[in-house]
N, C-alpha and C positions, 0 to 999 in steps of 0.2 A: 664523078660529074663535079667539077669545079664549080661554086658559085661564081667565080669571075670569069667564067667561061661564056662563048657565045652557045653552046648547047644549053645551058641551063636559061639563060634569056630567053631562048625559044621555048623551054620545057614550061618553064614558071607561068608564063600567062597562059598557055594551053590548059593545064594543069586548074588553075584559078578559074578560068571560063568554064571549063568541064563540071568544077565543082559548085558552081550556084547553078548551072543548066540540070544537075543531077537531083533528083525526088532526094528529100532527107535520108529515107532510111535505108540508101546506097551509097551515099557522101563514104561512108568509113571504107567501104569496097575501094571505091575510085582512090582514095587517099593511099590505100596500103598497094594498090598497084602502082601508084606512084612512087612510093617509097623503095620499092622492091626494084623499080626500073630506074631510078635514081642512084639507087645503092649498087647495083648491078653494071651500070655503065660506070662506077668509080672501079670496080673490082669484082668482075664476073665471079672468078673462083672463092670469094669468100661470100657468097650468099648461102652456102649451105650451113657455114659456120653460123651465121644470123640466125638461121631458120633452127637450129640446132639450141642454141641458148633461147630463142622466145620457147621451144617447146618444153625445154627443162624446167625453167622458169615459171611458166604457166601452172605444170602441173605441181611444181614446188609452193606455188602461192596456195591451192586448195588446200593440200597438205596441211601446211603450215597455220591455214586460217582455222582448221578443224582440230588444232592442237596436236596433230602427229609427228611424234617426234623425229620419224625418218624426213620431215620435211625438210630439216637443215642438212640432209645428204644432199637433197636436189640444190640448195644453196651454196652448199660446196662444190657441186657438180659445175654449177655456173663459172665460180670462181678459177675453177681448175680449167676449165676450157680456157678460160682467160690467161691463167698460168703457163699454160704449155704454150699457146703460140707467141707469148710475150716473152717468158723468160728460160723455157727450157734449153734454147740455143745458148744463153748466156751461162747457163750454170754448166751443161756439157764443156764447154769452153773452159770452165774455171778447173774441172776436174781431169783436163787435158785428154777429153776423147775425140780432139780434132774439129774441124769446122763443120757444123749441122746448121742447113741450111732450110730455116722455117718461114713462109710468108706471113707477114704479120697482117691479119685481118684490118682493114681501114675501119674506124672509130669503134673497134672492138672495147675500149677501156670505156668510152661514153655509155655505149648501149649495155654494158655489162652492168655498169653501176646504176643506170636508169631500169635495168630491169630487179636490181636487187632491193631497189624502192620497192617496187611490188610485192617482191616476198616479204621485205621486213615489215611493210605496213600490213601486210595480212596477217604475220604473226602477230603484230600489235593491235589488231583490230582497228585500225584507223583506215583500212580499206578493205572493200567486200571482194572476194574472188571474182575474177571478170569470168561468166561463164560463155560467152562467146569469145572463141579464139582467134577469132581474125580481129576483132577490135582490138584484144589483146597484143596482137601480132602489129597492129599499127603503133600500138603505145612505144612499142619497141623500135619500130622502122618508121617513126613518123618524119619525113623526109627533112624538113627543118633543122632537125636536131642529131639525126643519128651519128653523123660525123663527126661534128664538135660540142654538140651540146647547145645549147643550158642543158644541164641534167635536169628534167622535170619527172617531179614527185608523182605516183601513180595516183593518188589520193587527187592531186590536183587535176594531173592532165586527162585521164581515163575518163572521168563525168562529162568532161567537155565534146568526147566524142559521140554522145547522145544527145546534144543542146543541138537546136534547131537554128542556124548560124544564117541569117538573112544577111545582104551584102547592105554595109553599112559604110557611107562616103567619109566619115569623119575615121573611122579605124583604117580605112584604107589610106587616107592620106597620111596618117600616122606612120603607118607601114612602110610606105613608099620614102617616108621622111627618113625612118630609121634604116632602111634599105640604104638609101642615097647616102648615109654619114659612113655606113661599116663599108660601102664601094671607096668612098674618099680616103678611109683611115686604110685600106689594102692597095688599093691600085696607085692611089697618090704619094701613102707615104710609105709603105713596108715595101714597093718594090724600088724604091730610090735608096733608103735605108739598108735592103740587103746587099744591095750593090759595095756599098762603102762598107759593110761590117764583114762581109765575106771577103773583101781582097784584105783588107788592116788585118784581119785575126788569122787571115792565111800566109802573111808575107811576115817572118818571124825577124826582119832585118828593121822592122818599124819599131821605134821606141818613142816616148814621149806625148807630145800633143796627139799624134795622128789616132794611137794607142787610146787615149783617152777620150776623145771625139767618138771612136768606133764604139768602146765601153757603153757611153752614155746614150749613143745612136742606138744600141742594141736593148737596151731598156725600152726606148719606144717603140722599135720595132716589134717586140714580143707584146708589148700591149696592144698596140694597132691591130696588129695581125689576128688576135683572138679578139679583142673586143670590137674589130670590124667583122668577123665571123657571126659573134653573137647578135651584133646590131642588124644584119642581113637574117639570122635565123628568124630574130625576133618580128621584123618585120615581115617576113614571107608570112609568118604563122597569122599575126596580127589582120592581114589583108582577106585571110579567110575565117578570120573570127576567133582565132583561139590565144590564148593568153601565156607565153612563156616567162619565167621568173626572169629578172633584171640580173644580169652578169657580172655589170661593171658599173662602178660608181666613183670617178674620178679617184683612181688608186693612187696617183702619185700627189695628191694634195692630202694625202693621210698625214694623220700627227705622231702615228707613230707605228711599229710592227703590228701590233694587234688591231689597229684601226686599219691598216692596210690590208691584213688579211678579211675585215668585213666588208671591204671594196672591191678586192681582186678576186675574179672567177669564184663569183659568190655561190653558184649552184654546187661548185664541188666543197667548198669551203664549210658550206653548212650541211654536206652530206658527210662530211667526216665529222662534224659536230655532232651532228643527230644521231650517226648509225655506230661511231666509233668512240667518241671522247666521252658522250654522257653513259655509255654502256661501261665503259672502262671505269666509272665513279666521277668524271668530270673534275669538278673542285669540292667533292663532299666527304673526302676523304682527309683532309688535312693538306697541308701544303707541300710535302716532300711528294706526294702521290698526284695531285696535281702537275707537277712539272712533269713526274716522270711520264704522265698521261699526255702531256703537250709534245714532249719528245718522241713518244710513241706515232701520235697522231703525224707529226712533222715526217717524220721517218718513213713511215708507209706513203704518206701522199708523195713523198720523192721517188720511191719505189715505184708507185702506180706510175711515174710520168715515163718510165722505162728502165729497162736492164741495163745499167749501167751505174757505176760506184758516183760519178758525178752527181747525179739526179738526187741519192742519198746525203752526199756531201752537202747540197742545195736543200736539202728537207731538214736536215740535223741544223745547217746554221741559222735557218727561221726559228725553229725549236730553241735552239740558245737564246736568238735574241731574244725571244718572248722570256725565257727562264730571266736572263740578266735583267731585263726591264721589270719582271715581275718582283725581284728582290729589290731594286730600286725605289720602287711603287709600294712596297712594304715599308721602307723606310721613309718614303713623304707620309705614308699615313700615319706612322707614328710620330710624324712632325706636326700632325694637325693639317695637311695636305688633304683636300676632298680626293676622293677616288670612286669611280663607279667600273662594274664588271660585268660582263654577260656572255655565256657560249664558250666556245673551245678556245678563242681567242682573247680572254680575258684577263690572260696573266700579267698585263702591263698597263700601263700608266694610261686610262684611257679618258682622262678628266682634260686632257690637254686640247685648247682651242687653237684652230687655225690660224686665228686674228692677231693680228699686232706684229710686234720683231719678234716676240718669242716664240710664236704659231710659226713663225716663217722660217726660224732656224731649224723646230721640230720637223717642218716639212722636209725642209732642207737635206737633214739628218737622216731621217726615213728614208728618202729618195737615195741616198748616196750607199745607205747598210742593203737596200735591195739592189742595186747596183752590182754590187760586189758580189751578191748571191747568184746574179745573173749568169757572170762570168764564168761559173761553174755549171749553171744549166747548160750552156751554151758549148763549152769545151768537150771534145771526145774523151778528154782522160784529165786526171787530177795534177798530173806532170803539167800537161799542156794549159791549164788553167793558172797554175801557181806562175809559169812564164810568161803569161798574159798581163798578170798583176804585176809580174816583174818588170815587165817592159813597159809599165807605167812610167818609170823612172827613165828621163831622158830629155832631150832637148824639149823646150816649149815656145822659147820666145822665136828661134828661126824658122823652125814651121810657120808659125803665125806670121813672119815677113815674108818670106819668099816663096810663097803662092803654094804650099803644099798641100794643104787644105782644099785645093781645086782639082789636086790630083788623083784622089782616092776614090776613083773607078765613077766617079759623077760628072767631073767637069763642071764649068761655071754656072751653065743655066740649070742643071739639073741640083746644082748643090744650092743654090737660090730659091729653085722650085720647091726644095724639100724644108728650106728654112721656112719661106712662107706659108706651107701647109702645116709646120710645127706650130705658128704664130696663132693659126687659127685653130688648131685642137687645141692648144694651153688655153685661149681665152677662152674658147667653148667651156671646157671644163671648169675654169674659175667662175664663169656665169654659172652654169649649173649649179655648182655648189654654192653659191650667194643664193639663188633662188630655189634651191633645193628640188630640184628636178634633173629629169633627163633631156637629152637633146631634142625629142619633140615638143614637151612642155617649155623649153625654153624660148622655142620659135613662137609660141602663143603670146607670147610676153614682148614681142617683135612689132612693131607696123609694118602692115604688110610692103611698103615700097623697099625696105632694107630687107624683110625677108626673102622675097622674090630677088633680090639681087644676090643674096648669099648662095640662093638655090642656083641662080646662073653661074655664079664663080666657081662653086664647088663644080657643076656638072661638066664645066669647061675643063677645069683642071682635072677632071678623071677623064675625059676625051682625049687629052694629051697625053696621058699616062698609058693608053691603050697597050700600046707597044713595047710597054716594059712589064704588064703585069700578067705574067703567065703562070707564075708561082703559085704553088698547091699552099694552103694552109698550114702554118707551123704546128698545130697542135693535132692534124692529122695523123702522124707520126706516133703518136700516144696513145 
């Protein structure tokens, strides 16, 4: 079931009404049923895989909490389930075993990593084993997060299923605003940017300015697509009284690659930091080991996204950026410049401020570096990614003057519509950055006539985009 589908717009209000009408002690059962219905509607054949992962990790959590070494076998089993469905066919093709077709269960990467937080938190004794299997099953299948996150920690989300959530008007309002912003990003921006990028990336004859526009457009497409899903998921949960982690914080206003990864896909970045980078030794074992750990983390992050060498290249590029920037920051410290670091992405100079001309240059440079990596992320193969980069060399003035940009799958009206939506997005991100808040917090600083005018503008833009927005979210395939 897609968030941007008529079925979900019927499903969610019914679940909310039933949730608040149901006695507290039975609400988790209602949400569990809703999660499985939501998931089965998207992919009925994958329900058994979801259930298997749930059983394996529930048993493993108890064993790890009790200090049983065989608990790690259950952790390994959970990742083996993920590896089989996600990578087995690709491995077979590498060894010339012919074409093997295995259906990838939707959302498996997300709910496996969410389940792994339970196992590892039980092992670290930061979370107690959940005795009620059905409450744990709800943690794995919570419908706002199951398909594309945010990846919630067991120690944070599981206790919320025991809380008595009364309907809160303010929370409901904030949840609706978050959902509205998510739908704006997905239905207004992504639907149009997808038409442009699919046409240009798929046409090897296009060169120069159209390719540059498509490469830049894809950076915003993937941002709006995944951030849009996250805002909708967080909004859904908030309306029912649940708190999910923030997943995006104005990533394209980052002043370094390290800063970018503190703002982009925060729940996954922090997962790799806490459950991989720090156990590997983090930055506690010298500079060389720290850089090796960074490269390992980003390589694994790339592989997590899919069984394709392009994802590995994408991850390693991000890691190499960090290492190079870390070397320069070390030189900067030696010359007396200030430096701050924290977490898995602290190998670069995070002291840079986004204010002033220097900050603007850093923001632009970081955006261009990340845009380069997205070319590999999108491409089906490394040669095609390199070909796309090569096609950036070409005419720029003529396409600007002869109207070529209006023929890139959008037409004049949709191109101007997308441009207006991008202006709204960038203005909102800049305002959120200055106020140090999210979109819901930002609107509390706006006077009510302006606030309601913005609501109506966004709603009208969404309604005008309904016929374009039938695509699934990009991260469903991961």
